[in-house]
C-alpha positions in Angstrom: -19.2 18.5 12.8 -20.2 15.8 15.2 -20.9 16.9 18.8 -20.5 13.9 21.0 -19.4 14.2 24.6 -16.8 11.8 25.8 -17.5 9.4 28.6 -15.3 7.1 30.7 -14.9 3.4 29.8 -14.2 1.1 32.7 -13.4 -2.6 31.9 -12.7 -4.8 35.0 -9.8 -3.2 36.9 -8.3 -1.7 33.8 -9.3 1.9 33.4 -9.1 3.6 30.1 -9.7 7.3 30.0 -11.4 8.6 26.9 -10.2 12.1 27.7 -6.6 13.0 28.2 -7.6 15.6 30.8 -9.5 13.2 33.0 -7.4 12.9 36.2 -5.6 9.7 36.6 -6.7 7.7 39.6 -4.6 4.5 40.0 -6.0 1.7 42.1 -3.7 -0.5 44.3 -3.1 -3.1 41.5 -2.2 -0.4 39.1 0.2 1.2 41.6 1.9 -2.2 42.0 2.2 -2.6 38.3 3.7 0.9 38.0 6.3 0.0 40.7 7.3 -3.1 38.7 7.8 -0.9 35.7 9.8 1.6 37.8 12.2 -1.2 38.5 12.8 -2.0 34.8 15.4 0.1 33.0 15.0 -0.8 29.4 13.4 0.8 26.3 11.8 -0.3 23.0 11.1 2.0 20.1 8.6 0.7 17.5 8.8 2.4 14.1 6.3 2.5 11.2 4.7 5.0 8.9 1.1 5.8 9.9 -1.5 5.7 12.6 -2.9 2.1 12.7 0.4 0.6 11.4 1.6 -0.1 14.9 1.3 -3.6 16.4 -0.6 -2.9 19.6 -0.2 -6.5 20.7 3.6 -6.1 20.7 3.5 -2.6 22.2 1.2 -3.8 25.0 3.3 -6.9 25.6 6.5 -4.9 25.9 4.9 -2.2 28.1 2.7 -4.4 30.4 4.5 -7.8 30.4 8.1 -7.0 29.9 7.6 -3.6 31.7 9.8 -1.8 29.2 9.4 1.8 28.4 7.8 1.5 25.0 7.1 4.1 22.3 5.6 4.1 18.8 7.3 6.4 16.3 4.8 7.1 13.5 6.5 8.9 10.7 3.3 10.6 9.7 0.0 11.7 11.3 -2.1 9.9 8.7 -3.3 13.1 7.0 -3.7 11.5 3.6 -6.2 8.8 4.5 -10.0 8.7 4.6 -12.3 9.5 7.5 -15.1 7.0 8.3 -16.7 9.1 11.1 -16.9 12.6 9.8 -16.0 15.2 7.1 -12.5 16.1 8.3 -9.7 15.4 5.7 -6.1 16.3 5.3 -4.8 18.5 8.2 -7.9 18.1 10.3 -7.8 14.3 9.8 -4.2 14.4 10.9 -5.3 16.1 14.1 -7.9 13.4 14.7 -5.5 10.5 14.0 -2.9 12.0 16.3 -5.4 12.0 19.1 -6.5 8.5 18.3 -2.9 7.4 18.5 -2.6 9.0 21.9 -5.8 7.3 23.1 -4.4 4.0 21.9 -1.1 4.6 23.8 -3.1 5.5 27.0 -4.7 2.1 26.6 -1.7 -0.1 25.8 0.8 1.7 28.0 3.1 3.1 25.3 4.2 6.6 24.4 3.8 8.4 21.1 6.2 10.2 18.8 6.2 11.7 15.3 8.4 13.2 12.6 7.5 16.1 10.4 6.7 14.0 7.4 3.3 14.8 5.8 1.2 11.8 4.7 0.6 13.0 1.1 -1.4 9.9 0.1 -0.6 6.5 -1.2 2.9 6.0 -2.6 3.9 3.0 -4.7 7.6 3.1 -4.1 10.0 4.5 -1.5 11.9 6.4 -4.2 8.7 8.5 -4.8 8.1 8.8 -1.0 11.6 10.0 -0.2 11.5 12.4 -3.1 8.3 14.0 -1.9 9.4 13.9 1.7 12.6 15.8 2.5 14.5 12.6 3.2 17.3 14.3 5.1 14.8 16.1 7.4 12.7 13.0 8.1 15.9 11.0 8.7 17.1 13.7 11.1 13.8 13.4 13.0 14.2 9.6 13.3 17.7 10.1 14.5 16.4 12.7 17.0 13.8 10.3 18.3 16.5 7.6 18.9 18.8 10.1 20.6 16.0 11.4 22.8 14.3 8.1 23.7 17.6 6.1 23.8 16.0 2.7 23.0 17.9 -0.5 23.7 15.8 -2.1 21.0 14.2 -0.8 17.8 11.5 -2.8 16.1 10.4 -2.0 12.5 6.9 -2.8 11.4 7.9 -3.2 7.8 10.5 -4.9 5.7 13.3 -2.7 4.3 14.2 -5.3 1.6 11.1 -5.3 -0.5 10.6 -1.8 -2.1 7.7 -1.5 -4.5 5.7 -4.4 -3.0 3.7 -2.3 -0.5 3.0 1.3 0.4 6.1 3.4 -0.2 5.7 5.1 3.2 5.8 1.6 4.8 9.1 0.6 3.2 10.6 4.0 3.7 9.9 3.9 7.5 12.0 0.7 7.7 14.8 2.0 5.4 15.1 5.2 7.4 15.0 3.3 10.7 18.0 1.2 9.6 19.9 4.2 8.5 19.1 6.1 11.7 20.2 3.1 13.8 23.8 3.7 12.9 23.7 7.5 12.5 22.4 8.0 16.0 25.8 7.0 17.3 27.7 9.2 14.8 28.7 12.5 16.4 29.1 14.0 13.0 25.5 13.3 12.0 23.2 16.2 12.8 25.7 17.7 15.3 23.2 20.3 16.6 21.3 17.4 18.1 24.5 15.9 19.6 25.1 19.1 21.6 21.8 18.7 23.4 21.1 14.9 23.5 24.5 13.3 22.8 24.8 10.2 20.6 23.1 6.8 21.2 23.6 3.3 20.0 20.7 0.8 20.3 21.7 -2.7 21.2 19.4 -4.6 18.7 17.2 -3.9 15.7 14.4 -6.2 14.7 11.8 -6.6 11.9 8.4 -7.5 13.2 7.7 -10.3 10.7 5.0 -12.9 10.2 3.9 -15.5 7.8 2.2 -12.8 5.8 5.5 -11.3 4.7 6.5 -14.8 3.4 3.5 -15.1 1.2 1.9 -18.1 2.9 1.9 -20.1 6.1 3.5 -23.0 4.3 6.4 -20.9 3.1 6.9 -19.5 6.5 7.0 -23.0 8.0 9.8 -23.9 5.6 11.8 -20.6 6.1 15.2 -20.4 7.8 14.4 -19.2 11.4 18.0 -18.8 12.6 17.6 -15.1 13.2 14.0 -15.2 14.2 12.7 -14.9 17.8 9.2 -15.7 18.9 7.2 -15.3 22.1 3.6 -15.6 23.2 1.9 -12.2 23.4 -1.5 -13.7 24.5 -0.5 -13.6 28.2 -3.1 -12.9 30.9 -2.7 -10.2 33.5 -4.7 -11.2 36.7 -4.0 -7.8 38.3 -5.8 -6.1 35.4 -8.4 -8.8 34.7 -7.5 -8.6 31.0 -5.3 -10.5 28.6 -2.6 -8.7 26.6 -4.6 -9.3 23.4 -7.7 -7.7 24.9 -5.7 -4.6 25.8 -4.3 -4.5 22.3 -7.7 -4.8 20.8 -9.0 -1.9 22.9 -6.0 0.1 21.8 -6.4 -0.6 18.1 -10.2 0.2 18.4 -9.3 3.8 19.1 -8.6 4.2 15.4 -12.3 4.8 14.7 -11.9 7.2 11.8 -10.3 4.3 10.0 -13.0 1.8 10.9 -10.8 -0.1 13.3 -13.5 -0.7 16.0 -13.4 -4.4 16.6 -14.1 -7.3 19.0 -11.5 -8.0 21.7 -9.5 -11.2 21.3 -8.1 -13.6 23.9 -5.8 -16.7 24.0 -2.3 -17.6 23.0 -0.8 -15.8 20.1 2.8 -16.0 18.8 4.7 -12.9 17.7 7.8 -13.2 15.5 10.7 -10.7 15.1 13.8 -11.1 12.9 17.1 -9.7 14.0 18.5 -7.2 11.5 21.0 -5.3 13.7 23.1 -6.2 16.8 23.7 -9.5 18.5 21.3 -12.5 18.6 19.9 -13.1 22.1 20.7 -16.5 23.5 17.2 -16.7 24.9 15.1 -16.4 21.8 11.9 -15.6 23.7 13.5 -12.5 25.4 14.5 -9.6 23.3 16.4 -8.0 26.3 18.5 -11.1 27.0 22.0 -10.0 27.8 21.0 -6.3 28.2 21.2 -4.9 31.8 17.7 -3.6 32.6 18.2 -3.3 36.4 18.9 -0.2 38.4 22.6 -1.2 38.4 22.9 0.0 34.8 23.2 3.6 36.2 25.8 4.8 38.7 24.2 4.9 42.2 21.3 2.8 41.1 22.1 -0.1 43.5 20.8 1.9 46.5 17.6 2.8 44.6 17.1 -0.8 43.6 17.5 -2.0 47.2 14.7 0.3 48.3 12.3 -0.2 45.4 12.6 -4.0 45.2 11.6 -4.2 48.9 8.6 -2.0 48.2 7.6 -4.1 45.3 8.0 -7.4 47.2 6.2 -6.2 50.3 3.6 -4.0 48.7 0.6 -3.3 50.9 -2.5 -3.4 48.7 -4.7 -2.3 51.6 -2.7 0.8 52.5 -0.1 1.8 49.9 0.6 5.0 51.8 2.9 3.1 54.2 5.4 3.0 51.4 5.6 6.8 51.0 8.8 7.3 53.0 10.7 4.6 51.1 9.4 6.0 47.8 10.4 9.5 48.8 13.9 8.3 49.8 14.2 6.6 46.5 13.1 9.8 44.7 15.8 11.8 46.5 18.4 9.3 45.3 17.0 9.4 41.7 17.3 13.2 41.8 21.0 12.8 42.6 21.7 10.5 39.6 24.4 11.6 37.2 22.5 10.0 34.3 20.1 12.8 33.3 18.2 10.5 30.9 17.1 7.9 33.5 16.8 10.6 36.2 14.1 12.4 34.1 12.2 9.3 33.2 12.2 7.6 36.6 11.4 10.9 38.4 8.2 11.1 36.3 7.4 7.5 37.0 8.0 7.6 40.7 6.1 10.9 41.1 3.0 9.2 39.6 3.4 6.4 42.1 3.9 8.8 45.1 0.8 10.8 44.3 -1.2 7.6 44.0 0.0 6.1 47.2 -0.7 9.3 49.1 -4.2 9.5 47.6 -3.1 13.1 46.6 -5.7 14.8 44.4 -4.7 18.2 43.0 -6.6 19.9 40.2 -6.8 23.4 38.8 -10.0 24.1 36.9 -10.9 27.3 35.0 -14.4 28.8 35.0 -14.4 28.7 31.2 -13.1 26.3 28.5 -11.1 29.0 26.8 -10.0 32.7 26.8 -8.2 35.2 24.7 -5.1 37.0 26.0 -5.4 40.0 28.2 -8.6 38.6 29.7 -9.1 37.5 33.3 -10.3 34.0 34.2 -11.2 32.5 37.6 -9.4 29.3 38.7 -10.4 26.9 41.4 -7.7 24.8 42.9 -8.8 21.6 44.7 -6.3 19.9 47.0 -7.0 16.7 48.9 -4.9 14.3 50.9 -6.7 10.9 51.1 -4.1 9.2 53.4 -2.6 9.5 56.8 0.5 11.0 55.4 1.6 14.5 56.6 1.2 16.7 53.5 1.6 20.4 53.4 1.0 22.6 50.3 3.7 25.2 50.7 3.1 27.3 47.6 2.0 27.3 44.0 2.7 29.4 41.0 0.4 30.3 38.0 2.0 31.8 34.9 2.4 35.6 35.5 1.0 35.6 39.1 4.2 34.2 40.5 4.3 32.3 43.9 1.3 32.3 46.1 0.6 31.1 49.6 4.2 30.8 50.8 3.1 30.3 54.4 1.8 26.8 53.5 -1.5 24.9 54.0 -1.7 21.6 55.9 -3.8 19.1 54.0 -5.6 17.2 56.7 -6.6 13.6 55.8 -9.7 13.5 53.6 -10.5 17.2 54.1 -10.8 19.0 50.8 -9.2 22.4 50.4 -10.3 24.9 47.7 -8.4 28.0 46.7 -9.8 30.6 44.3 -7.6 32.7 42.0 -8.1 35.2 39.3 -5.5 35.3 36.5 -5.0 37.6 33.5 -3.9 35.6 30.4 -0.5 37.1 29.3 -0.4 38.7 25.8 2.7 36.6 24.9 0.7 33.3 24.9 -0.3 32.1 21.5 -3.6 30.6 20.5 -3.9 26.9 21.1 -3.5 24.9 17.9 -1.4 21.9 16.7 2.1 23.2 16.5 2.8 21.5 13.1 0.0 23.6 11.5 1.3 27.0 12.7 3.4 27.5 9.6 2.6 26.7 6.0 4.3 23.4 4.9 4.5 21.7 1.6 3.2 18.5 0.0 5.7 16.3 1.8 6.7 18.1 5.0 5.3 20.1 7.8 7.2 23.3 8.7 8.0 23.4 12.5 9.6 26.7 13.4 10.2 25.9 17.0 12.7 23.0 16.7 12.2 22.0 20.4 8.7 20.8 19.4 9.8 18.3 16.7 8.7 14.8 17.6 6.2 15.8 20.2 2.7 14.3 19.7 0.9 17.6 20.5 1.4 21.2 21.6 2.3 21.5 25.3 -0.4 23.2 27.2 0.0 27.0 27.5 -1.0 27.3 31.2 0.3 25.0 33.9 0.4 25.3 37.7 3.4 24.3 39.8 2.6 23.0 43.2 5.3 22.8 45.9 4.5 20.4 48.7 6.1 18.7 51.7 5.2 15.1 52.1 6.4 13.4 55.4 9.2 16.0 55.6 10.3 15.5 51.9 10.1 18.4 49.4 8.0 17.5 46.4 6.9 19.4 43.3 4.2 18.5 40.9 2.8 20.3 37.8 -0.8 20.2 36.5 -2.3 21.5 33.3 -5.1 23.9 33.7 -8.4 22.2 32.7 -12.1 23.0 32.4 -14.3 20.7 34.5 -18.1 20.9 34.1 -21.2 18.8 34.1 -24.3 18.2 32.1 -27.5 16.7 33.5 -27.6 13.9 30.8 -23.8 13.3 30.8 -22.4 13.8 34.3 -18.9 15.2 34.9 -16.9 16.2 31.9 -13.4 17.5 31.2 -12.0 19.7 28.5 -8.5 21.1 28.0 -8.3 24.8 28.7 -7.4 26.6 25.5 -6.2 30.0 24.4 -8.2 31.4 21.5 -7.8 34.7 19.5 -10.0 37.6 20.5 -11.6 37.4 17.0 -11.8 34.8 14.3 -13.8 34.6 11.1 -14.8 32.2 8.3 -16.7 32.2 5.1 -19.5 29.7 5.5 -18.4 27.5 2.5 -14.8 26.4 1.8 -15.5 26.2 -1.9 -17.9 28.6 -3.6 -18.9 27.7 -7.2 -20.2 30.4 -9.6 -21.7 28.4 -12.4 -22.7 31.7 -14.2 -21.4 35.3 -13.9 -24.3 36.2 -11.6 -23.4 37.7 -8.2 -23.8 35.7 -5.0 -24.3 36.8 -1.4 -21.6 35.3 0.8 -22.0 35.1 4.6 -18.9 35.8 6.7 -19.2 34.6 10.3 -17.3 36.5 12.9 -16.8 34.9 16.3 -15.8 36.7 19.5 -13.1 35.4 21.8 -14.0 38.0 24.4 -16.8 40.2 25.5 -17.5 43.6 23.8 -15.7 42.8 20.6 -15.9 45.6 18.0 -14.2 46.2 14.7 -14.7 45.8 10.9 -14.3 43.1 8.3 -12.8 43.3 4.8 -12.4 40.4 2.3 -9.1 39.9 0.5 -10.0 38.5 -3.0 -8.4 37.6 -6.3 -8.0 40.1 -9.2 -11.0 40.2 -11.5 -13.5 39.6 -8.6 -15.5 42.3 -6.9 -16.8 42.4 -3.3 -19.3 44.8 -1.9 -19.4 46.6 0.5 -15.6 47.1 0.9 -15.9 46.7 4.6 -18.5 46.1 7.3 -18.6 46.9 11.0 -19.5 44.4 13.7 -20.2 44.6 17.4 -20.5 41.4 19.5 -21.5 41.7 23.2 -20.6 38.3 24.5 -17.7 35.9 24.2 -18.5 32.9 22.1 -21.2 34.6 20.1 -21.2 35.0 16.4 -22.3 37.7 14.0 -22.9 37.0 10.3 -22.1 39.7 7.7 -23.3 39.4 4.1 -21.0 40.4 1.3 -21.9 40.5 -2.3 -19.4 38.8 -4.6 -19.4 39.4 -8.4 -17.3 36.9 -10.4 -15.5 37.6 -13.7 -17.2 36.8 -17.0 -14.9 33.9 -17.8 -13.6 30.8 -16.0 -11.4 31.9 -13.1 -10.5 30.8 -9.6 -8.7 32.1 -6.5 -8.8 32.4 -2.7 -10.8 34.8 -0.5 -9.9 35.5 3.1 -11.9 37.5 5.6 -9.7 40.1 7.5 -11.0 41.0 10.9 -9.8 44.4 12.2 -9.9 44.9 15.9 -8.0 48.0 17.0 -4.6 47.8 15.4 -4.8 44.0 15.1 -5.8 42.0 12.0 -7.1 38.4 12.4 -7.2 36.1 9.4 -7.8 32.7 11.1 -10.8 30.6 11.8 -11.4 28.3 14.7 -12.3 24.7 13.9 -13.6 22.6 16.8 -13.3 18.8 16.7 -15.4 17.0 19.2 -15.7 13.2 19.2 -16.4 10.9 22.1 -13.1 8.9 21.9 -10.6 11.7 21.8 -10.2 15.0 23.7 -11.8 18.2 22.5 -9.6 19.9 19.9 -9.5 23.6 18.8 -7.6 24.2 15.6 -6.8 27.7 14.4 -6.3 27.6 10.6 -5.9 30.2 8.0 -9.4 31.3 7.0 -9.5 30.7 3.2 -12.3 29.8 0.8 -11.8 29.0 -2.8 -14.0 30.8 -5.3 -14.4 29.3 -8.7 -16.1 30.9 -11.7 -16.9 27.7 -13.5 -18.0 27.2 -17.1 -20.5 24.4 -16.4 -23.8 23.1 -17.7 -26.0 20.4 -16.2 -29.2 18.5 -16.7 -31.5 17.1 -14.1 -32.3 18.8 -10.8 -33.0 16.5 -7.9 -30.3 14.2 -6.5 -30.5 11.5 -3.7 -27.3 11.0 -1.8 -26.6 7.9 0.2 -23.9 8.6 2.7 -20.8 6.4 3.1 -17.6 7.1 5.0 -18.0 10.9 5.1 -17.3 13.5 2.4 -18.6 16.8 1.2 -20.0 15.7 -2.1 -23.6 16.6 -1.2 -22.6 20.2 -0.3 -20.5 20.4 -3.5 -23.3 19.3 -5.7 -25.5 21.9 -4.1 -22.9 24.5 -5.0 -23.5 23.9 -8.7 -27.3 24.2 -8.3 -28.5 20.7 -7.6 -31.2 19.9 -5.0 -29.5 17.2 -2.9 -31.4 15.2 -0.3 -29.4 12.7 1.9 -31.2 9.4 2.3 -30.8 6.9 5.0 -31.1 3.2 4.0 -34.6 3.0 5.5 -35.6 5.9 3.2 -34.7 4.0 0.0 -38.0 3.0 -1.4 -39.3 2.8 -5.0 -41.8 5.5 -4.3 -39.2 7.8 -2.6 -36.7 7.4 -5.4 -39.2 8.3 -8.1 -38.8 12.0 -7.2 -35.1 12.0 -8.2 -33.1 12.3 -11.4 -30.1 10.5 -10.0 -28.8 8.6 -7.0 -25.2 9.1 -5.8 -23.7 6.5 -3.4 -21.0 7.9 -1.1 -17.5 6.6 -0.8 -17.1 3.2 0.8 -20.8 3.0 1.5 -20.8 -0.7 0.5 -18.0 -1.3 3.0 -19.7 0.2 6.1 -23.5 0.4 5.6 -24.8 -3.0 6.3 -28.5 -2.4 5.3 -27.6 -1.4 1.7 -27.6 -5.1 0.9 -31.3 -5.1 1.2 -31.7 -2.1 -1.1 -29.8 -3.0 -4.2 -32.8 -4.3 -6.1 -34.7 -1.1 -5.5 -31.7 1.0 -6.6 -31.2 -1.1 -9.8 -34.9 -0.9 -10.5 -34.6 2.9 -10.2 -31.9 2.8 -12.9 -33.9 0.5 -15.1 -36.8 2.9 -15.1 -34.6 5.8 -16.3 -32.6 7.1 -13.3 -28.9 7.5 -13.1 -26.9 5.8 -10.4 -23.4 6.8 -9.5 -21.4 4.7 -7.2 -18.1 6.1 -5.8 -15.2 4.0 -4.7 -15.3 1.1 -2.3 -12.4 -1.0 -1.1 -12.1 -4.5 -2.5 -12.4 -6.0 1.0 -15.4 -6.2 3.4 -18.1 -5.5 0.7 -21.5 -5.7 2.4 -23.5 -6.5 -0.8 -23.5 -9.5 -3.1 -23.7 -7.4 -6.3 -22.3 -3.9 -6.3 -23.7 -3.3 -9.9 -26.5 -4.7 -12.0 -23.8 -6.4 -14.1 -20.6 -8.3 -13.2 -18.0 -5.9 -11.7 -14.9 -6.9 -9.8 -13.0 -4.4 -7.6 -9.2 -4.4 -7.4 -6.5 -2.5 -5.6 -5.5 -0.7 -8.8 -5.0 3.0 -8.2 -3.2 6.0 -9.8 -1.5 8.0 -7.1 0.1 10.6 -9.3 -2.4 13.4 -9.5 -0.7 14.7 -12.6 -0.8 11.3 -14.4 -1.8 11.7 -18.1 -5.4 10.9 -18.7 -6.4 9.4 -22.1 -10.0 9.8 -23.3 -10.8 6.3 -24.5 -13.9 7.3 -26.4 -13.8 11.1 -27.0 -17.2 11.0 -28.7 -19.0 9.3 -25.8 -21.9 11.2 -24.3 -20.2 11.2 -20.9 -17.4 13.3 -22.3 -19.5 15.7 -24.4 -22.8 16.3 -22.7 -23.6 18.9 -21.5 -19.9 19.8 -21.0 -17.1 19.0 -23.4 -14.4 17.3 -21.3 -10.8 17.7 -22.4 -7.4 17.0 -20.9 -7.6 20.5 -19.3 -10.3 19.2 -17.0 -7.7 16.9 -15.3 -5.3 19.7 -14.5 -5.0 20.8 -10.9 -6.2 17.5 -9.3 -5.0 16.9 -5.8 -3.3 14.0 -4.0 -4.3 11.3 -6.5 -6.4 10.4 -9.6 -8.3 7.7 -8.0 -8.2 4.4 -6.1 -9.6 0.8 -6.0 -10.5 0.7 -9.7 -12.3 -2.3 -11.0 -10.1 -4.6 -13.1 -12.8 -6.9 -14.5 -16.3 -6.0 -15.8 -19.1 -7.3 -17.9 -19.3 -6.3 -21.6 -22.3 -4.0 -20.8 -19.8 -1.5 -19.2 -17.9 1.0 -21.3 -14.6 2.3 -19.9 -14.2 6.0 -20.5 -10.7 6.9 -19.3 -7.2 5.4 -19.2 -4.5 6.5 -16.8 -1.5 5.0 -15.0 1.4 5.8 -12.8 4.9 5.9 -14.2 6.2 2.5 -15.2 2.8 0.8 -14.9 0.3 -0.6 -17.4 -2.7 1.6 -18.3 -5.6 1.4 -15.9 -9.0 1.7 -17.6 -11.4 1.0 -14.8 -11.5 4.5 -13.2 -14.8 5.4 -14.8 -17.2 2.8 -16.1 -20.7 3.4 -17.5 -23.4 0.9 -18.4 -26.9 1.4 -19.9 -29.4 -0.5 -17.7 -32.9 -0.3 -19.0 -33.7 3.3 -19.6 -31.1 4.7 -17.2 -27.4 4.5 -16.6 -25.2 2.9 -13.9 -21.8 4.5 -13.4 -19.0 3.2 -11.2 -16.1 5.5 -10.5 -12.9 5.3 -8.4 -11.9 8.8 -9.3 -11.3 10.8 -6.1 -14.1 13.3 -6.4 -14.3 13.4 -2.6 -10.8 15.0 -2.6 -11.2 17.2 -5.7 -14.5 18.9 -4.7 -13.1 20.3 -1.4 -10.1 21.6 -3.4 -12.4 23.3 -5.9 -11.1 21.4 -9.0 -13.1 22.8 -11.9 -12.8 19.7 -14.1 -14.0 17.4 -11.4 -17.2 19.4 -11.1 -17.7 19.4 -14.9 -17.2 15.7 -15.3 -19.5 14.9 -12.4 -22.2 17.1 -13.9 -21.9 15.0 -17.1 -22.3 11.8 -15.1 -25.5 13.1 -13.5 -26.8 14.5 -16.8 -26.2 11.4 -19.0 -29.2 10.4 -21.0 -31.1 13.6 -20.0 -30.6 15.7 -23.1 -34.4 16.0 -23.4 -34.6 17.9 -20.1 -34.7 21.7 -19.7 -31.3 22.9 -18.3 -32.8 25.1 -15.6 -35.9 23.2 -14.4 -35.1 19.6 -15.1 -38.5 19.2 -16.8 -39.1 17.7 -20.2 -39.3 20.1 -23.2 
């Protein structure tokens, strides 16, 4: 796990917080921009399938130029993709990508929403997608988003008319959007939603098209543009010192786990949208043409508009606090609106402006980043009035302590007030974790028990503090999340969210434990204390046929945050077998079966995820040759750890370590996934690696994408990558040459070895190769031609070069037996003269 502390990024006058908990501090220009947005009553909902699908140029343009309330509805959290920055995959990758989307929205000014759809991996057709997803539930979530957000305009990222030509998730997002566009206004559709949010009819629906969807720029030039609108999204914002395209680039660069870090761009750029629902605007450069976006769209809004337009026109950049009385009057009028939707939205917006104009700083920080329930924490409240306004803190309330300080405290200009409180964490509070992971879901859907959370980007914070103030005679209430603020000598001031953790958690050190023989292994179980003086015992739940000794072990941990390792002996069955083991931590009458996973990257807030603590144990019938493996890291996987599990000595090499002398100590070199896409220096090392093969070594190259290859020659012979992939993990696999050494030595590979694979067979298979290569396997998705490029082997000198697009990086963490056996054969090819145990010549 990477441990990189987040910092702040300041670019010109446009401030981007890399931590969601960092207090917002608007400057005068930003306050003025917020007032302009306060005076615009219009909304845009952008819909697509995954994190990184969104058009940040268009989202930023709508939010920062048009001033519309803009949100991105991503149907999934991107759980099925790859991770270029670390080892997290599946659910944990979804957590990272969720936070990257939130970081992008903090940058481009949008909001973020989701459905319960699980990104199960690449899909070739929406029929497959909607079969694996629960179509009705995902559709209900899209309808819910429309009824909650109430957009005037919906913009689809993808084309609903071209199923089968792109990712099935992409087309499905557009198809569901169109269906939801009409259903949202149908009182008989999902009536339980109607009771709470009513119905809603968007005014217009668009498809965010471009020349790319037409096949070429020439075809786009010739296309009928009757229903197309275009506008320049490359506008420059003098108040921010940035162009719209620069903001968009900064936003998209938050998707670092997908390798989206990029240069900022500037200059004019035309964006196109095609009308697919509603009426065509007369002004084809204004999506809101003909839609009332002023305060007069709500009853009683004319009085609010009169006040706020005057504030906007006469804004005092030197002393914004002179506008407080007008803003507070407008706030009172907003509170009296009959339209609850706009009342809620505009109250939140104007409160942000009022606090900024008053220079009001209120923060509640705990003395610890986390605590378990029934424990006492200390909280420091800091309150500061940095204006000449009359501000009084009348009271505040913290969870179960109720209202404090009812007599009030005058906040004198620029004089900091600090209040100390001690609070006991209530037992009813649940551990902090992403809400969509609380219950076990299935391949296509997350299971969200609390329906009020559906669509929210993250779990609401468990502890908040309500502050009741009086500003210039007006009552005012603000709510702050409890945070943890601290500093490090080499980092400065840092922020983390305050989190609730269980009093005890445990994990088995390895997620997959391979027993290549029937010999017992000592398995470490790590118990972590969520409070001081933790005492109890641990048992291990295990599958039938396996034995664990001792049956239970006691532990005693003095200090919160400390860990204690207990060693259990596990004896596997004689024959091939697999199952799950779970440590069970007994504390008093409570049993804890979860582990805490911490995710700490510099571009997203710190995340604590409580997951079921499970490790897969596999008694594997496997043989191998060779001993020492060099691994060249790519985009992040657990292949090195997995190979160590079956008895290999694995050393991870950096590009600078790749020398002829260094490689001479190894039997094989394995190149990590997408290494040739992201490791620039490998282009200088190919000759050394090919020479290693020529002298008798084996070289295994795992999948790379067909774009952005950093090397001239990926193999010693001609080899062309394609976008061929087999997404059905149960697709039939044909052994093209059953007698080939790769399928027989030292393990006999059969069709049974391709059972139990997860998510996919493989991806980015070569589709053209030199005659020196021998294809080993054939497979295909339903209705497609056979793909024979998933596993290619070529003799090169005395050694073997192997290229594989098979998804070993997914199968190893899932403990798929056949994947281990096949990979062992790949490492062992040509080494039948070596001793099984030592790797030495007989």
